[in-house]
N, C-alpha and C positions, 0 to 999 in steps of 0.2 A: 717418552715416558716408558721405562722398562716395566714389564709385567712379570710377576713371579708366577710362572705358569702352573707350578705344582700346587699352589694354594687357592686357585680359583674354585668357587662354589657355583655349580650350575643347578638347574632345577629338576633334572630328571634323575630317577632312580637308576642305579647301575643295571645294565643289561636289558632295559625295557625295549622291546622291538615292536614292530607293527603287527599287533595281534598274535604274536608267536610265543609270548612268554619269555622267561629268562633262559638263554642258551646254556647248554652244558659247558662247564669249564674244562678247557683242554689241559691234560696232565703235562704235556710238553709243548711249549711254544716254539715257533720257528722264528728265531731272532738272530740274524747274522751268523756268527761262528758256532753258536749253540754249544758252548763249552760248559755252561752251568757255573762258570767261575767269574767273579767280577773283574772288570778291567781295572788296572792300577797304574798304567803307564802315563806318559805325557799326554795331556788332553788335546782333543781335536775341536777347535771352535767352529760352530755352525750357527748361522743367524736366521732371523725371520723378521720381516716388517709387515705388520698386520693391522687392519682396521678392527680394533677391538672396541672402539667407541666412535662417536660422531654420527655419520649417516646411518650406520648399521654395524653389526658385528658378524664376523666369520671366524671367530677364534677357535671353533672346534677343529679346524684344519691344523693349525700349529700345535694345539693341545694333543691331537692325535699323533702328530709327528714326534713330539716330545715323548709320548708314551712308548712309541716304538723304539726311540733312541734309548730310553731307560731300560727297556727289555734287552736291547743289544748290549748295553753297558754291563748288565747282569750276566751276560753270556759271552764274555771275552772281548767285547768292544770291537775295535778295528785292529786286528793283530795285537791285541793287548792295550791299545790306546782308547780311553773312554771319550765319548762325545759330550761336550758341554754346549748346551743350547741356549743362545741369547736371543730373547724375543722382545721386540720393540713395538709399541702401539703408535701408529701414525695419526690417530685421532681423526682420520679422514681429511687431513690437511696436507697440502703439497709441501709446505715448508717444513713441517714436522717429519714427513716421510723422507725428505732429503737429508735432514739432520740425523735421522735414525740410521740411514744407510751409511753415512759418513762415520758415524760412531761404530757401527758394526764392522764395516769393511776397512776403514782407515785407522781407527783407534784400537779396536779389539783384534782386528786382523782375521776375521772369519774366512774359512777356506771356501765356503759356498753358502748360499741361502736356500733353505728348504722349508716349505710349508707356508710361505708368505701368501696372504690372501687380503686384498685391499681394493677399495674403489679407485685409488689414485696412485698407489705406490709405483707402478710401472711407469707412469707418466713422469714422475719426479726423478726416477733413478735408472732408467734403461741406458742412457748414454754413459752414466757414471760407471755402471757395471762393465761396460765394454772397455772403458779406459783402464779399469782396475783388473781386467782379465778374471773376473769372478762370474760364476753362473748362478742362476736362480731357477729352482723348480718349485712351483707352488700352484696357486689357483688364481686366475686372472679375470679381470673385467674389461678394462679399456683396451684399445687396439694395440698399444705398445707392448702389452703382455704377450701378444701373438706375432708381432712384426719386428721383434728384436732378435739379433743373433745370439744374445746371451741369456735370454729368458725363454723357458719352455714350460707350459702349464699342464697339469694333470687333467683339469676340467676342460670341457668343451667351451665354456664361457657363456655369458648371458646372451650374446648375439646368436651363437649356435643353438643354445637351449630355446631361445625365443623362436628361431626358425624351425626347430624340430617340432615344437608345439603348434605353431601356426600351420606348418605343412600338414601335420596330422589333421588339424581342423579342416583344411582344404580337401585333403584326400578322403577322409573318413566321415567328416561331419557336414560336408557340403558348404562350408563357409566361402562366401564370395567377397566379403569385406571384413576387415579386422581392425581393432584398436591396438596400438602399441603404447602401453602406459608405463612410464618410468620416471624416477626422480631425476631432476636436472642436476647433473654433476659433470665434471670434465670427462669426456669420453662416452657419455650416455647417448649422444647422437650416432655413435658408431653402431650401437645396438639397434635402435629404431631405424637408423639409416639402412642397416642391413635388411631389416624387415621390409622397408619400402622398396629396396632393390629387388627383393624376392617377389614382392607383390607385382611389380612391373613385369617380371619374368613370367609369372603364372596368371596374370590377369585378375589379381585380387586387390581391391581397393584398400589402402592402408591409411588410417588416421593416427598420427602420433600425438600423444599428450605428455608434456613434460611437467611434472608436479614439483612443488616446492618441498625440498627435503627437511627444511628447518622446522616447519609447523604444519604437517600434513593434516588436512581435513578429509577423512576417509568417507564421510557421508557425502560431502560435496563432490569428491572424485567419483564415487559410484554414480551419482546423478549425471555428472559430466560424461562418463562413459556411456551410460544408457541413452543419453540425448543424441548420440551420434547415429543411432539407428542401425549400426553395423551388425553383422551376423555373429561376431565373436570378439573376444578381447584377450590379450596377453598382458597380464599385470606383472611387471618385473620387480617384485619386492621380495625381501626376505620373509621367512615364514610367519613371524609374529605380525608384521605389517600387512601381509596378505590376508591373515585371518581377520584383521580389523576391516579391511576393504570388503571381504566376502560377507562378513556379518552385516555391514552396512548395505551391501547389494541385496542381501536376503530380505531386508525390510522393504525393498522396492520390488520384490519378486523378480530379481534380476536374472535368475537362472531360467525363467520362463521366456525371457525376452532375447537372450543371446547365449552363445556358447562361451563358457569361461575356461581359460587355460592358464597354466602357470609354468615357470621354469623350475629347474631342479632344486632351487632353494626351498620349495614347498615340501619336498620329499624328506621329511624328518619324522622321527618317532612321536614327537609331541603335536604335530600339526593337526591330525584328525580330531584330537581332543579339544582343539581351540575353535572349531567350527561346528555348525549343526550338520552332522553327517547324514542325518535322515533327509534334510532338505536338499543337500548337495549330492545325494546318492545317484551315481551314474550321470552327474551333471557338471563335474569338474575334472578336467584332464590335465595331467602334469607331465612334462618332459623330465626324464631322468638321465643324467650324463654318465652315471655309473650303474652298478648292478643292484639287485634286490638286497635290502639290508639284512634279511633273514635267510639268504641263500646258503646252501650247505657246501658250496665250493671250497676248496682247500684254502685259497688266499682269503676269501671273505670270512671263513670261520676263524682263521688265524687273526684277522683284524678284530673280530668280535672278542676273541679270547685275550688278545693283547690289551684291548680297551678295558676289559673286566679286571685284568690283573694290574695294569699300570695307569689306567685312566678311567676309573670307575664312574667319575662324574662328567666325563666328556659326552656331549650330545652325539648320539649315533645317527648320522645322516650322510649324504653324499660327500659333503665337505670333509667329514671325519675320515671317510674311506679314502678320499684323495690325499689328505695329509699323510695318512699311513703309507699309501703307495709312494708318495714323493720321498718319504724317509727311507722306505725299503729300496727304492732305486738308488738313492745316494749311498746307502750302505753297500749294496751290491757292487757299485762302481768303485768305491774306496777299497773294498776287499780285493780287487784285482791288482792293487799296488802291493806287491808281496813284501817289500821291506818297510816296516813301520816307520823307519827313519826318513823314508822318501815321501811320506804323506805330507804334502803342503798344498798351497792354493793352486799353483800351476799344475801339479800332478793330479789333483782332484778335478780341475777343469778339463784336462786331457782325458781322464778316465770317463767322465760323464759324456763328453763329446763322442768318444769312441765306443761307448757301450753298445751291446747288442740290444735289439728290441725287447722290451719287457712284456711278457705275456702274463695275463691275470684273468681269473674267472670273474673279477669285478668289472673288467672292461670288455667292450665288444670287440675291440681290435687291440693289437699290441701298441704300447707306448714306446716312442723312440725319440732320440735327439736328432738323428739324421746326419751326423758327421760334423766336422769342423767347418765345412763350407756352407752349411745350412744357414740361411739368413732370416728365416721365419719358421715358426713351429705351430703345428696344429695336430698333435699326436692323437687327440681324442676328437673325432668328428662323426662318431656313430653312436646314436643314442636310442633310448627306449621311451615308451609312453605308458603311464598308469592312469587309472581313474579311481575316484573315491567310490567304494562299493562296500556295503554292509559294515560301515564304520571304520574301514581301513583302506589301504591302497591295493588295487588289483591291477596286474600287468595286462594290458590289452594289445600291445605291439612290442615285439622283440627288437633286436638290433636293426636299425634302419639309418642310412646315411643322411646327414643334415643337408638340406637343399640350399647350400650357399654357392652361387655360381663362381665365387672367387677361388674356391678350392681347386677347381679344375685347371687353373692356370699354373699353380706351383706345387700344391700339396700332393695331388694325384700323381704327377710325374715323379716326384721324389719317392713316393711309396712304390711306384713301379720299379724304380731303380733299386730299392731295398728289397723288393720281392714280397711285399706284405699288402694286406687288405685288397687282394685282387677281386674277391667276390663282391665287396662293397663298392670299390671304386668304379666298377662297371656301371653303377647307377649314375655316375657323373658324366657318362658319355653324351647325354643330351644337353649338358650344360657347357660343353666345350665351345 
């Protein structure tokens, strides 16, 4: 099912940030060639396969990618060629995701996929992308999103985000036992399985609870979590689902009985307004895979201004930031192809694989592909932690590497070869 991304209506007012008001609009946006003239040449097809319906929605990533592409098209495109963005909803169904990829890659002939964010898309399409020599840069959930040679994600992923929050609870909150709560879908055991492996490494008891995504009973789930008697819980839901769980937990005075943590999907502009922030004040900790939404860094301010100008109804959250970065990386790579007539799928694939690491104030470390030989990708594995405080999010820990023992086997050696993340990768020495 194709979505007309420019016509979607979301619930937030443009520019609303976490307690910071409406940001100033930038007189000049940084979008590609920055010519100020619309592109009018032969179009460049780019696609995305996103879960906009079904188990949950992450559509702000691809909407943000489109907003940036629209800005690029208004400023010269890619050497005069405009980007046409084709976006397909996989409905959180494997067969629909496979059909969507074949439509985009086989029928439309997209040069790359940018901004895809899905519960199951990587599972359905990772092998197909390899056969078609097409790359995808988006936001991933299941393991195939991080263990494929043709897919590299901007986000750290729910496994990493869960580990970041759980390890903060261990290091800073004294938790010795944790619940990993997640909806049951293909690949969800990769997330809680990672938490269980982390627990064995650090002596933390982990109880995994897999909930039914079709008709969740949040009151029942809150009671089930509290019945474990564990020190803390990591509830891996999107923000509106998490709000329902936390509101149910509040009725049981759940914050007094255990430490509540969440993944980066909680870190949205609308989330504090959906819970009782007075009750949860300094009692809910959230891992963030990207930077503060209201930071004044150059790249983050440009994201804010691009969204205001070209995506005023796009929810501003970490997924929106990541969709913007994915689009920006794709544009930077394509601009290295000097002759516009040479821009095709194979050329774009090579340009992305050979790109230099992308540095951004939104990310703790540089994002990178790692070269043609790279068989797996985890460019983002350094995250932050926030807490609900005085009605909004407050940062309580800056960039800290995610404690996943698997990174020490392949990701850290690759980064050593690239000469990046030296400061942070030292933290993995005890995991080797």
